[in-house]
KEMITOR-723255 format. One line per 10 residues: number of its first residue (from 1); their letters; for each residue x, y, z of N, C-alpha, C. Coordinates in Angstrom, 2 decimals, padded with zeros to 5 digits. Layout:
BEGIN
NUM) a) X:Y:Z:X:Y:Z:X:Y:Z  ...
REM end
This chain:
BEGIN
1) mkfvvgsdkm) 107.99:097.62:102.25:108.98:097.21:103.22:109.64:095.93:102.69  110.93:095.77:102.97:111.64:094.57:102.53:111.86:093.63:103.71  111.50:092.37:103.49:111.64:091.32:104.49:112.62:090.27:104.00  113.38:089.71:104.92:114.14:088.50:104.66:113.52:087.42:105.53  113.26:086.26:104.94:112.61:085.17:105.66:113.41:083.89:105.51  113.25:083.02:106.49:113.89:081.71:106.41:113.23:080.73:107.35  113.32:079.46:107.00:112.75:078.41:107.84:113.51:077.11:107.64  113.38:076.25:108.65:113.78:074.87:108.42:112.51:074.14:107.95  112.59:072.83:107.82:111.45:072.07:107.29:110.20:072.19:108.18  110.41:072.26:109.50:109.28:072.30:110.41:108.52:073.63:110.38
11) glkikdacva) 109.16:074.68:109.91:108.50:075.97:109.83:108.05:076.36:108.44  108.25:075.46:107.48:108.01:075.79:106.08:106.56:076.21:105.78  105.58:075.49:106.32:104.18:075.80:106.00:103.76:077.17:106.52  104.15:077.50:107.74:103.75:078.82:108.25:104.56:079.92:107.58  105.81:079.63:107.21:106.59:080.63:106.47:105.91:080.93:105.15  105.56:079.89:104.41:104.93:080.09:103.10:103.62:080.88:103.21  102.83:080.61:104.25:101.57:081.34:104.45:101.85:082.81:104.72  102.84:083.09:105.54:103.18:084.48:105.87:103.77:085.21:104.67  104.60:084.53:103.90:105.18:085.13:102.70:104.08:085.49:101.70  103.14:084.59:101.49:102.03:084.87:100.55:101.25:086.09:101.00
21) mlkeqgheie) 100.98:086.19:102.29:100.24:087.34:102.81:101.02:088.64:102.58  102.30:088.63:102.90:103.11:089.84:102.75:103.26:090.26:101.29  103.42:089.28:100.40:103.50:089.60:098.97:102.20:090.21:098.48  101.08:089.67:098.96:099.77:090.20:098.59:099.62:091.66:099.03  100.26:092.02:100.11:100.23:093.39:100.63:101.25:094.30:099.92  102.05:093.72:099.02:102.99:094.53:098.26:104.40:094.63:098.83  104.69:093.84:099.83:106.03:093.86:100.43:107.01:093.07:099.57  108.27:093.44:099.65:109.34:092.72:098.97:109.88:091.64:099.91  110.05:090.44:099.38:110.48:089.30:100.19:111.72:088.67:099.59  112.72:088.42:100.44:113.85:087.59:100.06:113.79:086.34:100.93
31) dvgtlsedkp) 113.61:085.21:100.31:113.49:083.94:101.01:114.82:083.19:100.90  115.49:083.02:102.05:116.80:082.37:102.05:116.70:080.86:102.29  115.49:080.32:102.34:115.29:078.88:102.47:114.59:078.54:103.76  114.21:077.39:103.88:113.96:076.21:103.08:112.92:076.55:102.01  113.18:076.10:100.80:112.27:076.41:099.70:111.34:075.26:099.36  111.70:074.03:099.76:110.82:072.88:099.53:111.12:071.81:100.58  110.12:070.98:100.84:110.28:069.94:101.85:111.37:068.93:101.49  111.60:068.72:100.20:112.60:067.73:099.79:114.03:068.27:099.84  114.20:069.56:100.08:115.54:070.16:100.21:115.58:071.05:101.45  115.44:070.45:102.64:115.40:071.25:103.87:116.76:071.83:104.23
41) mphtlvgaav) 116.72:072.97:104.90:117.92:073.59:105.44:117.83:073.54:106.96  118.95:073.34:107.65:118.90:073.32:109.12:118.65:074.72:109.69  118.08:074.72:110.87:117.72:076.00:111.50:118.92:076.92:111.70  120.08:076.37:111.93:121.26:077.22:112.14:121.63:077.98:110.87  121.51:077.33:109.71:121.86:078.01:108.46:120.86:079.10:108.10  119.56:078.82:108.27:118.58:079.86:107.93:118.60:080.99:108.96  118.82:080.67:110.22:118.93:081.71:111.24:120.08:082.65:110.94  121.22:082.08:110.57:122.39:082.90:110.24:122.17:083.69:108.96  121.55:083.10:107.96:121.33:083.79:106.68:120.43:085.01:106.87  119.35:084.85:107.62:118.46:085.98:107.89:119.20:087.04:108.71
51) arkiqskead) 119.92:086.62:109.73:120.64:087.57:110.59:121.65:088.39:109.79  122.36:087.76:108.88:123.35:088.50:108.08:122.68:089.58:107.23  121.51:089.28:106.68:120.78:090.26:105.86:120.27:091.43:106.71  119.86:091.14:107.93:119.42:092.20:108.85:120.63:093.02:109.29  121.69:092.34:109.65:122.90:093.01:110.12:123.46:093.97:109.06  123.42:093.55:107.81:123.96:094.37:106.71:122.94:095.39:106.19  121.74:095.40:106.81:120.66:096.32:106.44:120.15:096.10:105.01  120.27:094.86:104.53:119.71:094.51:103.22:118.21:094.29:103.29  117.67:094.20:104.49:116.23:094.04:104.70:115.84:094.86:105.92  114.58:095.28:105.94:114.07:096.06:107.07:113.78:095.19:108.29
61) lgllfcgtgm) 113.13:094.06:108.04:112.75:093.14:109.12:112.98:091.71:108.67  113.18:090.82:109.65:113.36:089.41:109.36:112.29:088.57:110.01  111.98:087.46:109.36:111.03:086.48:109.89:111.69:085.12:109.83  111.67:084.41:110.95:112.28:083.09:111.05:111.27:082.08:111.58  111.36:080.86:111.05:110.41:079.81:111.41:111.16:078.49:111.55  110.89:077.78:112.64:111.37:076.41:112.78:110.32:075.67:113.61  110.67:074.56:114.22:109.69:073.80:114.98:109.12:074.57:116.15  109.99:075.22:116.93:109.56:075.99:118.09:109.87:077.48:117.98  110.72:077.86:117.06:111.21:079.23:116.96:112.48:079.45:117.75  112.79:078.53:118.65:113.96:078.68:119.53:115.28:078.58:118.78
71) gvsltankfk) 115.44:077.54:117.98:116.72:077.32:117.30:117.10:078.45:116.38  116.14:078.92:115.58:116.44:080.02:114.66:116.72:081.31:115.41  116.00:081.55:116.51:116.22:082.79:117.26:117.56:082.75:118.00  117.91:081.61:118.56:119.21:081.51:119.23:120.35:081.79:118.25  120.24:081.24:117.05:121.27:081.47:116.04:121.30:082.93:115.62  120.16:083.50:115.30:120.10:084.89:114.83:120.65:085.86:115.88  120.39:085.59:117.14:120.84:086.48:118.20:122.35:086.44:118.45  123.05:085.61:117.74:124.53:085.58:117.82:125.15:086.66:116.97  124.35:087.42:116.23:124.83:088.46:115.33:124.57:089.83:115.94  125.60:090.64:116.00:125.49:091.98:116.55:124.47:092.80:115.76
81) gvyagvvesv) 123.58:093.46:116.49:122.56:094.29:115.86:121.31:093.55:115.47  121.27:092.26:115.73:120.09:091.45:115.42:119.39:091.14:116.74  118.09:091.46:116.78:117.30:091.26:117.98:116.09:090.41:117.61  116.25:089.11:117.77:115.22:088.15:117.39:114.41:087.74:118.60  113.11:087.96:118.53:112.21:087.55:119.59:111.41:086.34:119.16  111.46:085.28:119.96:110.64:084.11:119.69:109.32:084.30:120.44  108.22:084.19:119.71:106.91:084.49:120.28:105.91:083.38:119.98  104.88:083.32:120.82:103.83:082.32:120.66:102.44:082.93:120.72  102.36:084.26:120.61:101.05:084.92:120.63:101.13:086.23:119.85  099.97:086.72:119.47:099.88:088.01:118.79:100.38:089.11:119.73
91) yaarmcrqin) 099.98:089.03:120.99:100.41:090.03:121.97:101.93:090.08:122.07  102.57:088.93:122.18:104.03:088.89:122.30:104.70:089.40:121.03  104.12:089.13:119.86:104.67:089.63:118.60:104.64:091.16:118.58  103.56:091.72:119.07:103.45:093.19:119.14:104.45:093.75:120.15  104.51:093.13:121.31:105.36:093.64:122.38:106.86:093.51:122.08  107.24:092.49:121.32:108.67:092.35:121.01:109.15:093.52:120.17  108.26:094.14:119.40:108.60:095.36:118.65:108.43:096.60:119.53  107.28:096.70:120.18:106.93:097.91:120.91:107.84:098.17:122.10  108.21:097.13:122.81:108.99:097.30:124.04:110.47:096.95:123.84  110.77:095.93:123.04:112.14:095.46:122.92:112.83:095.84:121.62
101) ncnvlamggy) 112.11:096.46:120.69:112.68:096.91:119.42:113.27:095.76:118.60  112.63:094.59:118.64:113.11:093.45:117.85:113.03:093.75:116.36  114.01:093.28:115.62:113.99:093.44:114.17:113.80:092.10:113.45  113.70:091.02:114.23:113.43:089.69:113.69:112.37:089.02:114.57  111.40:088.41:113.92:110.34:087.66:114.60:110.58:086.18:114.33  110.58:085.37:115.38:110.75:083.92:115.24:109.54:083.22:115.84  109.10:082.16:115.15:107.96:081.39:115.66:108.05:079.94:115.21  107.26:079.09:115.85:107.36:077.66:115.63:106.16:077.01:114.97  106.44:076.23:113.93:105.41:075.51:113.21:104.80:074.36:114.00  105.48:073.88:115.04:104.90:072.85:115.90:103.91:073.46:116.88
111) iigetmakem) 103.97:074.77:117.07:103.22:075.43:118.13:102.00:076.18:117.61  102.14:076.83:116.45:101.05:077.65:115.93:100.71:077.24:114.50  099.52:077.58:114.09:099.08:077.31:112.73:099.24:078.51:111.83  098.84:078.34:110.58:099.03:079.38:109.57:098.28:080.67:109.90  097.04:080.56:110.35:096.24:081.75:110.65:096.88:082.56:111.77  097.27:081.88:112.85:097.92:082.57:113.97:099.25:083.17:113.53  100.01:082.45:112.73:101.30:082.96:112.25:101.11:084.27:111.49  100.12:084.32:110.62:099.86:085.53:109.84:099.43:086.68:110.75  098.62:086.39:111.75:098.20:087.43:112.70:099.39:087.95:113.48  100.31:087.07:113.84:101.50:087.47:114.57:102.41:088.34:113.71
121) veafvntdfh) 102.58:087.97:112.46:103.38:088.77:111.54:102.75:090.14:111.35  101.43:090.20:111.19:100.72:091.48:111.06:101.00:092.37:112.27  100.90:091.81:113.46:101.14:092.59:114.68:102.58:093.10:114.72  103.52:092.25:114.36:104.94:092.62:114.36:105.21:093.73:113.36  104.70:093.57:112.15:104.95:094.52:111.06:104.31:095.88:111.34  103.15:095.88:111.95:102.39:097.12:112.15:102.63:097.78:113.49  103.70:097.42:114.17:104.05:098.00:115.46:105.45:098.59:115.37  105.60:099.76:115.95:106.91:100.41:116.02:107.43:100.36:117.45  108.66:100.78:117.62:109.27:100.85:118.94:108.63:101.98:119.74  108.08:101.67:120.86:107.45:102.54:121.86:106.44:103.58:121.35
131) pgfaparvel) 105.52:103.22:120.46:104.53:104.21:120.02:103.50:104.50:121.09  103.17:105.75:121.22:102.08:106.14:122.11:102.40:106.13:123.59  103.62:105.82:123.95:103.96:105.81:125.38:104.23:107.23:125.86  104.05:107.43:127.14:104.39:108.71:127.77:105.90:108.94:127.65  106.32:110.20:127.62:107.75:110.50:127.46:108.66:109.77:128.45  108.25:109.64:129.69:109.09:108.95:130.68:109.27:107.47:130.32  108.21:106.84:129.81:108.29:105.42:129.39:109.17:105.28:128.15  109.06:106.22:127.21:109.92:106.21:126.01:111.38:106.31:126.43  111.66:107.23:127.34:113.03:107.41:127.82:113.55:106.13:128.48  112.72:105.49:129.28:113.10:104.24:129.92:113.40:103.15:128.89
141) legqfkimqd) 112.51:102.97:127.92:112.70:101.92:126.91:113.93:102.19:126.05  114.13:103.43:125.65:115.33:103.76:124.87:116.59:103.55:125.69  116.53:103.87:126.97:117.66:103.63:127.87:117.97:102.15:128.00  116.92:101.34:128.13:117.12:099.89:128.24:117.70:099.32:126.96  117.24:099.82:125.82:117.78:099.36:124.53:119.25:099.74:124.41  119.61:100.93:124.87:121.02:101.37:124.85:121.87:100.48:125.75  121.36:100.13:126.92:122.09:099.22:127.82:122.32:097.88:127.13  121.30:097.37:126.44:121.45:096.11:125.72:122.52:096.23:124.64  122.54:097.35:123.93:123.57:097.55:122.91:124.97:097.67:123.53  125.06:098.29:124.70:126.35:098.37:125.39:126.84:096.98:125.79
151) ienenfk) 125.95:096.16:126.30:126.30:094.77:126.65:126.74:094.02:125.40  126.03:094.22:124.32:126.36:093.61:123.05:127.76:094.04:122.59  128.04:095.33:122.65:129.36:095.83:122.24:130.48:095.27:123.10  130.20:095.08:124.37:131.20:094.52:125.29:131.48:093.04:125.02  130.45:092.32:124.62:130.58:090.86:124.51:130.76:090.32:123.10  130.38:091.07:122.07:130.58:090.62:120.70:131.87:091.22:120.17  132.95:090.49:120.37:134.26:090.99:119.92:134.84:090.11:118.86
REM end
């Protein structure tokens, strides 16, 4: 699977830990920055860079990291077709894929440590949209996702 990742300075340590884990598993990674503490990139630039790669389908999934996860997710969600969920638990990382069909995971280096970040990425990566749900629940979730896309089409002009 191909990932695009990005962080500001505050998310750099957990980004690097997650990237190392994913590379060890054989995934392809494109890191759009921050690449070192002495050359930080602002959350708006990395959020936009990851979102553009997801929007153009140059990557399967995106991972964003900043102090809280909020700034990068707010920026990424300004791009049509990008669904960035900011999460603070393994459960929420799983649910943002399973229920909301997120294609970008955002998290904060001020909030979680490296071990938790890796567990959250694992949950996100290993979960699909609505697996194992009853047909009526699948229909509901797909309908809700379609409504979100309709709202997106109406408002992103």
